[in-house]
N, C-alpha and C positions, 0 to 999 in steps of 0.2 A: 854602410853602417846598417845595422840589421835592428829587428824590435830585439831588447833585453842588454841593448848595449847601454852601459851609463856612458853620460854627456857632461858635458858644462859649453859655454857660444863661448866660439875663439876669438883672442884675444885682437886678433886685427878689426873681425866684427866690431867688440867692445870700444877699440877707440875709435873708429871710424864712426858711431853713434855717441860719441862721447862719453860713453859708462865705465869710468874708470876708477870708481868707489861705490859705498852701498853695498846693497846685495846681491846684484845682480851677475857682477863677476866671481863668485864665490858660492854661487849656487851651482850643485851638483842633480841629474836626474837621470830616469831612465825610458828609456825609446819603450812605447806602446804598443805604434801603430807609423806604420813608413804610408807615403802615397805617391807614384809617381806623379811627379811635375812636364818634365821634360826631357834627353839624352842623360843630362846633364846634374839634372837635382831632383830630389823628393821631397817632400813635404813629412815632416816629423813630427808628430804628436810626443810631446814631452811629459812626463810626469815629475813636477821637481818637488821636493819637500822645500820649502823655503824656510831657510834658518836666520831669525831676525835675533839680530844679540842687537839689547838696547841694555845695558849695564844690570840694574838685578833684577831686570824684568823681561830676561832674553828667556824664551819660548818656539819651538816649533811651530808653524801652521800647518793647517791639514793640507795634502799634498794638495797641487795646483797643474793641471793639464794647459799646457801649450804649444803651438804650432809654431815651427820650424826651421825654416829651409836647413838641410843635411850639409850645405857649404857655409853655416853662419855655424854651427858646434866642431866639438873636437871630442873626439872618442876620449873618458879615463882609463874606462875598462871594459874589452870585450866580455859578450855572454859568454861564459865558458872557460875563458883563460887561465879558472883558476881549477877547475874540474880535472 
């Protein structure tokens, strides 16, 4: 994973944490920072645009930054893949 990649939470992680419904399984964000944790993992800072749909009150909340292990993320779109 690289800074600029578009990511979402991995399905296995969502199942293991019991997050199969709600907003989290549908969130996608962009990696804005990566820090090494060990030789197998990095900690990614991901900026999510939280989509919250509540009927007629659907809106998009301001971007939120979340730290997550890269092993708990899946790439949706690689930075520069469409260039």
